[in-house]
N, C-alpha and C positions, 0 to 999 in steps of 0.2 A: 351634459357633453362628456365625452370621454377624456380622461386624463392621460392616456398614452396613445401613440400613434398606432395605426392598424397596419398589421402585415397579413395578407391573405394567402391561402394555399391555392396551389393549382388543382384543377378538376380531379377528383378521386384521390386525393393525396391526403385525406384525413383518417384513413383507417387506422394507422399505427398510433395516432394521437388518441383516438377513440378507444384503443386497447390499453391505454395508459403510458405509451412510450414518452420519455421525457426530452427528446431531441427532435428537432426538425431540420432536416438537410436541406442544403442550398438549392437542390434540383426539385424540391418540393413547393418552393415559394415562388409566388409572382413577383420576380425580382425587377420592379419597375424603377422609374427615376426616383420616385418618393422613398422607396425602399433603400435605394443605393445612397441616397443623401443622408441617411441617419447616422449619426456618430456610432462607432463601435462600442458596443455595451448598452445602448439604449434599451430601456424597458418598453415593451410593446404589448399590444393585445394580438392575439392570434385568432384568426377566424378562417372557416372552411369556405370553398366556393359556393356552398349552398348557404351561408349566412350564419351557420352554427358557430357560436363562440367556443374556443377551446381553452381560453384562460389567458394568463400573464406570463411572459418570459422576457428574457433579455437577448438582444439580437446583434450579430455581427455579420454584415454583408461579405466580409472578406474570408470567413471561416467555412470550411466544409460543413460543420455543424453550425448552422446559421442562427438556430434558436434553441435555447435551453430553457425549459419550463420551470416556472417558479410557483405557480398556483393554478388550480383548476378554474378559478373564477377570473372573468375578465376585469380589467380596471383595479385590481388589487394594489394598494399603495405599499410599494417596497420601501419601507422606511425602519426606523428604529424599532417601533412596536412589531413590525412583520418579523424582524431578526431575533428579537426578545423572545417571541413565542416560539420560533423555530429552536432557538438555542436552549430555552427551558424544557422543550420536548425532549431534545436530544439528551440534555443533562439528566432529566428524570430517569431515563432509560439506562444511562451509565451507572447512576447511583444504585439503581436496583441490581446491577449486575456485579459491581465491584466494591470492595471495601475501602479502597484508597483512591485519591484523586489522580490516578496515573492511567490514562487510556486516550483513545481516540474520541474526541468530543463530537466532531463533526466529520462525516464520511461523504461529502459530495451528495450526489443523487441519492444515495441511500438514506440520507436524512433530510433530502428535499431542498439542499443548497448546492446546485451545481457548480463546479469549479472551485470548491472550497474544502480544505482539510484543516482541521484543527487537532492537534496532539496537546493533551494537557499534562503537565509536570507539575503538580501541587499548584503553586502560585505562578507558574510561568506557563504561557501558551506559545506554541510554535505554529504559526499559520502558513499554508501554502495556497496560493491564489493562482489558477491556471488559465482563467479566461478574462477577456476584456470587460464582460459584464460584471463579474464579480469583483474585478480591479476597480471599477468605476464605484461600486457599492462599498468599497472597504471602509471609508470613513463612517458610514452609519453601522456597518458590522462591528467596528472597534468600540463605538458608542454602546452598542447592544451588549457587547461581551463585558464591557464594565459594569453595566447594570444587572448582568446575571451572575457573574462569578467574581468580577473585580480582581483581575490577576495583577500581581505586582509588576510583572515583566511580560511583553508581548514581542515575540520576533516575527518578522515577516521573512520567511524562507522561499522567497520568490525567485529562485534560481534553477528552476526545472526547465529542461529544453523545450517541453511542449508549449511554453509561453510564446515561443516564436511563432507558432501557427496561428496565434491570435494577435500578432503584431506588437507584443509586449516586450519591454525590456528585462533583463535578468538583474536581480539585486538581492542582497541580504541586508537587513537593517533592524534595529530595535525601534518599534512603533510605540513602546512604552517602557520606561525604566532604561537600564544600562544593559547593553549587549554582554550576555554572559559567556564565561569560559565554558569549561565542562561542568555538568551538573550531575546529581545522583538522582535516582528513581528507585522505586520499589516495584517488583513484579513477582507474583507467585511466592512471596515471602523472601525473594533474593534480592540483594542490592546491586544495582549496575550504575554505569557512568555513561553519560552521553555528551557529545559535542554538538550543541544546538546550532552553532553558527557555522560549522564546517563539516559536520558528519553527513551521512547519506540520509536521504528524505528530509524529514523533520527533525532528525536526530536520533530516532530510535524505531525499532520494528514492532510496534504493538501487535500488529497483525499475526505474528507468530507466538503470542502468549500461550495460547492453548496447546500449541505443538511443543513449545519448551517444555510445558508440565508433562505432556504425554511421554516425551523421551525421557524426561528425568526419572519417570516411574520405572522404566526399564534398566536405569543406569546402575542401580546398587550392585556392588560386587562385579561390575564389568568395565572393561576399558572403553574409552570413547575417543573418537577421532571427529572433531568438528572442522570440516572444510567450508571455507568462506565465513569463518566464525565471527567476523565483525567484532563487536564489543563483548562478545562472549556470551550472546543469549542462550543458546543451547549448551555450551561447554560449562559455564559456571553452575547453571541449574543441576546438570549432571553431577558435577563434582560435589555440590551441597547434598545431593541425594545419595551420596556414598559410591560414586564411581572409583574404582581402584587406581585409575590413570586417565587423565584428559589431555589430549593434544589438540590445539587449535591452529589452523592455517588461514592467513589471509595476506594479501599483498600490501596492505595499508598499515604502516608502523603506528600511525595515530590511533587506529582501531584496536591495534594489539595492545598499545599502551593502556586504553580504556579497559580492555579485558583483563590485563594483569592487575590493574587497580581494583577491579571487581573480585578477583581472586583473593587479594590481601583483605579487602573489606569483609568477605564472607568467611575468612580464615580458612581457605581451601588451596590445594596446590594444583597448578596446572602448567602445562608447557605449551608456549605460543611460538610458532614459526612464521617468520616474514618469507613468503615464497609465492610463486605462481602456482595456483592449486592444481592445474593439470600437471605441471612438470613435477610437483612434489608427490602427487598420487602415482605418477610413472615410476618415480624413484622408490617409493615405498613398496609399490608392486614387485619392482625388480629385486628388491631386497628381502621379499618374501614377508614383510611386515604384516601383522594381522591385528584387527580391533574387533571387540565384540559388538560394538555399536559404531556405525559410520553414518555421519549426517552431512549432506551435500545441499546446501541452500544457497545457490548462486545467485549473483545479480541477473537481471532480465537479458536472455540470449536472444529473444524475439522482440525487438523494441517496435517493429512495424511489421506490416504484411510482407514487405519485401525481405525481411530477415528470416521468414519461416523455414524455409529449407536448410540453410546453414545453421540456423539456431536449433533446429530439430536434431541435426547431426551432433551438434555440441552437447546437447542433452544425452543423446545416446552414448557419446563417448564417456561423458561424466559418469553415466550409470555404470558402464562397463569398468572404468577404473576404479570406481567406489566398491563396486561388487567384489572386485579381485582382492581388495585389502579388508573385506569384511570376514571375520573368522567364521567357521562352520558353527551352525546354530546360533548366528548372530543376527543383529538387526540392521536394516539399512532404511534411512529416510532420505527421499529424493524430493526435492521441491522446486517449484517454478513460480515466479512471480510476474509472468508474461501473459498478459490478457490475450495476446495475438496468437497463442498457441492453445488450441482447444483441449479440454480435459482428456478426451480419447487419444488424441494424437500424442500428448505428453506421456500418457500411460503406456501407449504402444512403444514409444522410444526408449522409455525406461525398461519395458520387458525385454525389447531387442537387445539393449545394452547389457542386462544382467545375464541373458542367454549366452551372449558372446564372450562373457567372463567364464563360461562353463560352469554356471551356477544355476540351481534350482530354487526358485522363490515362491512364497505365498503371500498375497497382498493381504495384510492383517487390519489395516487401517488407512482410511481415507479422510482428509480434512482440508479446510480451507481456512480463511481468516477468522479471527474471534468475532464475537458478537458485538464488538464496538466498531465493526467494520460491515455494517448492514448492506445486504445485496438488493438492489432495485430489481423487482421480478421481471421488468422489461428492458433490462440492460446488463446483459451477460458480462460486460466489461467490468463490472463492479464485483463480479466473482472471480477476480483474476489470480488469487493464490490457490495452488495446488500442492498438497503434501501427501505423498504416498509412503506408507511404511511397510517394509517387506521382512519377512522372516526367511532367511536363507538357510538351506540345508547344509 
């Protein structure tokens, strides 16, 4: 006898699952009274109209993405043992990639655990849960995390707006240990500081690790402008690599305080400015200021599909303003963390913006997130980060 309720797909709606897609949308499901009666986040078996079993997932009748798959086998027990297996698999991959315990341990569908992100800061884990299914499974997840790496502190950073789409409340709390203040972390041999309880995302942008290192290699003997610098990820790495001058711009004083603390901890000098980035770039351009390297890594301008056109214009404007203050023979990095703008559209807006600054550019490097942010091959949303590096004449 099956241990999970059964959700059936409508006729001819199993093609994406057969190809390995991890999501089932509400219009692909037989949404009968039995399905609607299931509590949000219920673990279910998924079956095609032809009786073929597609595996085990969790279900939310109120969500556009009604099912997120957990296993290709039907009736899989989603218990502590299930999570321990998944966490050990993710851990072994990170330990092969990185020397120290600072990385994204779990990246949602990329690690087979939809709706879950875990960032590890040595003996502290910052967790973000975005779906009703993973919220319901959080107690067994926490037990499995203890069995796997036994962190001293676990913080639930469940304050992302996307939780509302699943009918979930927003909160931040310590699930284990005491709520921390700012913490330190190591990345590419550089010490940084993060605000786990109040900073962006889970407290740090591990996804830019490789891009921090790439730009740092270019920085020796050059001046650097780090727009949207947050806690200094690009700027401090550049300074430690021998940049002659580093200026960071951000609108958050809290983030700038963390960046300044990182500068002191790494014995480097940097100047941080609290300002609106667009306004400050306009001012710098009008003053004819130039920097050998300019980095513009903004928050998402395209948070949903309806934001695409205004967001694309914002990326174009940012590219123009950033190119204007890039010195001749300089380098410009433009990044987007918005999965709702396709890579080719983002590249087009960047190219137009650079051209409107009357600059000629060559694209020398394209990158995404680091290897601790694995991409699901059937889910382009997991390849959200786009970083383009240009050499400007």
